[in-house]
N, C-alpha and C positions, 0 to 999 in steps of 0.2 A: 501859109494861108490855110492849109487844112487843119491846123490846130485852133483856129478861131471858131469854126462851126461847132465842134464839141463843147467849147466853153459857153457858147450861146445856149446850146441845148441844156447843159447842166444848170445854167443861170435861170432859164425858163422853168425847168423842173423844180428848182429850189423855190422860185417865186410861187409856183402853183401849190406846192406843199405848204408854205407859209400862209398863202391866202386861204387854203382850205382850213388850216388850223384857226385862223382868225374868224372865219365865218362860223365854224363849229362852236367856238367859245362864245361868240355873240348870240348864237341861237340858244345855247344853254343858259346864258344869263337872262335872255328874254323869257324862256320857260320858267325859270326860278322866280322872276318877278311876277309872272302871271299866276303861279301857284300860290305865292304869298298873298296876292290880291284876292284870290278865291278863298283861301283859308280865313283871311280877315273878313270877307263878306259873310262867310258862314258863322264866324264868331258874332258878328253884328246881328245876324238873324236870331241867333240863340239869345242874345241880350234883349232883342225885341220881344221875343216870346216870354222871357222872364219879366220884363217890364209890364207887358199885357196881363200876365198872371198876377202880379202884385197889384195892378190896378183893379182887377176883378176882386181880389181878396180884400182890398181896402174899403170897398163898399160893403158894409156890414149891416144890413137891416136886421130887424129883431130876430125872428126864429127861423121858420122854414122859407127858403128863398132859392131862386135859380137865375143865373145870369149867363149869357152867352156872348161871346166875342168872335167875330169872323176876322181872321188874320189875313193881311195882304202879304202873301209870300210869292217870291218868283218861282217860275216853273223849273228853272235850272239855274245853277251858278256856273258861269262859263259854259261848258258843254257837259256838265256832270249833274246828275240827279243827287239828291241829298235826302237825309231823314232827320227827324227831331223827335225825342221822346222825353217824357216826364217820368221820373223814377223816384221811389222812396224806399229808404231802408229803415232801420230801427230809430235813427236819430236825425236824418237829413232828408230834404226834398231837393232834387236838382233837375235841371234841364240840360240834356246833352245832345249833340248833333254830330253828324258825320257824312262823308260822301259815299255814294253807292246806293244800291237798291235793297240791301239786306241790313237790317239793324244789328249793330255789334258794338264794339268799343268806340267811344266818340272821340272826335278831334277837339271839340269845344265843349266846355261844361260851365254852367252857371248855377250856383247854389241859391236857393230861395230861403230867405229868413222867416219861414212860416212853418207852423206845426199843422199840417193838413194831410189828408189822404190824397195821393196823386198817382195817376197812372195815364197811359195812352201814348200813342205815337202817330206821327204824320210822315208820309212818304211823298216827296214832291212829284208832281205830275199826275196825281190821282185825285184831283179835286181841290177844294178850298180847305184851309185849316180852320178848324172850329175849336175854340177853348171854352169849356164849360166850367162853371163854378156853382156849386149847390150846397146848401146847408139843410141837413135834416137832423133833428134831435141833438143839436149842438155839435154835430160832426160835419166839417167842411170838406168837400171833395172837389178836386181839381182834375179835369179830364181833357186830354187833347185827342182829337179825332179828325178824320177827313169827311167832308161833306159829299 
């Protein structure tokens, strides 16, 4: 009879360990799915800004003009703040975005098929995103700011 009690204790201990491993694995899987969804949402927002940029650039009145679009952006994605910036180098214009409150290397990037001057950034939680497009002396400038 005394040998039965330790075997129950060992079985209970083994079941507790296996249960803990299963719960931990499920929580990791849930976090992984949530992170993938947040990254996809950020990529969708980046594509939305690129689409709005191209919409503004497609309206090309004659000479000097100025157009403004107020973008509907969420305050946070999940429980994280994010940033978006428009950048230009010698040959490309792109929009990139990432998580956090400091602008750095982006998680998501969309290139714009346009030859314009571009600059500016938006940090979530600091107001509404404003996209401005203006033309002066045949030079088109695209700017992203906060209101």
